[in-house]
N, C-alpha and C positions, 0 to 999 in steps of 0.2 A: 618512198624510200632512195628509189633514183632521184628524183627530183630534189630532196633533204641530203642528199651526199656532193651533189651539183651546186645547190647554195653554198654549202659547209665549202666545199670546194674551193668558190669563185671566192669569199668572202675572207679578207686577211684576219690571221689569226689575232687574239686578243695581246697587246703589249708589243705586237709586230712592228719594228718604222715603217712608217707611210712615206710612200715613193715621193720625192719632189716634181711638182708639176716641169713637165718640160717645156723649156722656150721654141716659141717657131724657129723653125731654122734661120742661121744666119743672125739671130736678133740678140742682142745683148746690153748689157748694163752702161755699155761705152757709149751706143749708139746713143738709146736714151738719151744720157747726159748732154750728148754732142747739140739733138734736137732743141733741148731747153736749153742750152747757151745760144743756140742761134737766134732763137725766137727770144731772148733778154737783149742778145746786140741788137736786134731789128728793131724792137721798142725803144732801147736807150738812144738808137739812132735816128727813131723820130720824134722821140718827146719835144724836143726844140720847136715841133710844127704846133702844140699848145702853146698858146701866147696871151697876154692877159694885154686888154683894151682902158688902159687907165684914163682918167680925166686930169690933168697937172693943175690943173685950178680948184682940185680939191685937196686937202691935205693928206689922205689918206687914199688917193685916187679912184675916190668911187664915182657913180654914177647910178641916177633913181632906174627904176623901172622905167618911167615915164620917159626921160631922156636917152634910155637904150633906144625902145621904139624907134622915135625922133632918128638914132643914127643906123638903124637897121634899116630904115626907110633910104637914108642918103647913101649906104654901102649898096644897096641895092639899083637906085638910082645909076649909080656908077660901074656894077656890072653893065646894065642894059647895054651905056653910053659905051663901054668895050664891045661889046658883042656886037653894036653894030659897026662901030669905028674900025673893027679890027675882025670882022667875022670869020677866019682864016686861024685864028689864032687859038690855041686852047682856053679854056676859059678856067680862071681862077674858083675852087671850088673847095667846098668846107667839108665838115664831117660832124659837125655839132655843135654847139653851144652852151654855157654855162655860168653859174654865178659860184665864185669865190669871195666870202669877206666883204660881199659888195661890189666887186669887180667883176666885170664880166672877161669871160674867159672863151675862146674862139680856138676849133681845134681842124687847121689846114690840112687840107689833103697830101699838099707837097711844095717842096721851097719854092718854084713859082709862084704858087698862090700865097704864100706868107711871104715874099717880096713884092707884090702886087699889093696887096693891105698894107706892109707897111710905108708902100712910097704912096698912097690913096688917103688914108685916115687923116694925114697932116693936113690934107688940102680939101679936107671935107670943110664945107659954109652951108652957112641957113641953119648954122645950131644955135645955144644957149649963149647969152652973154659969161662970156671970160671963159668960157670951152677951149681947152688944150689938150687935144685927144692924141695920143702915143699909145705904138705898140711896143709891146718887151716882153722879155721872157716873164712868165707864172711866177721862177725863182723871186725876182725882182718887185714885187708889190711889193709896195710900202707898208712893215709892220706894223699891227694894231696892236699900243701897249694894254695891258691888262693889268688889274690890279687885284689883290684878295682881301677882303672887308671882314670882320667878325661884327655881327650885329649882337647887340648885348641880349637880345629875346628875339623868340624865335615868330618870324613873321615873314608873309609873303616876300617874293624876292623883288616882285615888279614894285610893293607898294613902299618893301624899304627901299629902294631906288630913287621912287618919286620923291618922298621925305627927304632924301639927300640933295636931292637937286634943287628943293624948294628953299632949304635951308643953309645952302652952300649958294649965293644968286651970285659971287662974283667970281665965279668956277666955270668956265666953258664946260659944260654939262649937258647940252643939248642931244649931241646924238649917241650918250652912254646905254650902253645896253646889258642886259645880264647875260651872263654864259652859262653861270653853273651854280645849282644850290645844292650843297653838301649837306647832310644829313645833322641834326640838331643835336648839338654837346648834350653830355651829362647836366653840365654847369644850366646850361638853359638857353644859350647862345647858339647861332648860328654862323658858318662862313660861307658867302658868296661871292664867286670870281663876276669881276665886271670889265668889261672892254669899255678903256678909256680915249683919248686923247693924248695926242702929243703936246699941245698947249696945255692942258689942264695936268697931264705928267709933269711937267716942267715947274709950273709953279707949284706944286702938292712937294714936288721932292726938296725944295728947298726948307718946307715945313711938317718934314717928314711923315708925308701923309694923313694929315690931320684934317679932319673934317666936323664939321656940327653935324649931330643925326639925335634925336630924340630929346631928350634933355640931358644931355652929357655930348660926348665926342666920341669918334670911330675913327682909326686911323688904317688907310690905304696901305698895303703892304705893296711897293714896287720894287721893279726890277733894281738891282744894284750897278749903279752905273763906275763904280768904282773898287778895285778890289781890297783896298781898305778901309773901306766904307763901312766903322763896323753899326750903324745903324740897325735896332732891332725892326727896324719899319720896313726896310729893303731887303729882296731875297735875290 
């Protein structure tokens, strides 16, 4: 009985307010917010260290994986030269690489590394014909035009795109790709979002996005260039 009474006394009564969890001494919401703010400021301050290595010889700044391997090798050679010629100076250091829309992204550890990269890249030699490499802020990567098209029947996205390319040889479509395929419509058609190129966009805008497909035509919905453009095939 004594044990039961003890448990009863220790347990909170039904309906009684539950006590709030005590914070650690000296800990406040303000402190947590300040910590988060400091982390955000630090992250923003380092954001400029993630840069894009673009090829201005390509309309969209892209380079192939094979060309990146060659460029990578040339940059490592440049690091060796610096290491041997200026052995007492801090070495440029990177925190990683990646890809964004076919453009190579490099993350520099600090500002001296970024400055070395910006000075070294334009001087690289022994690359491919027409190479014009440059280092830019990742926000300045050339934008890739997109278009939305409604195919009249449900068909696999890549096959639909291949037929579109074959039936329109006058339009530069070699680098077009499928970005997204929507669910089929009740009417039987299907929307597909395609990545196109600037040259094709310029040509298609003049003809309201009209292209041959299948036994008729489809219209690519292009980005509106002028606020007063009322064409139904722009967005």
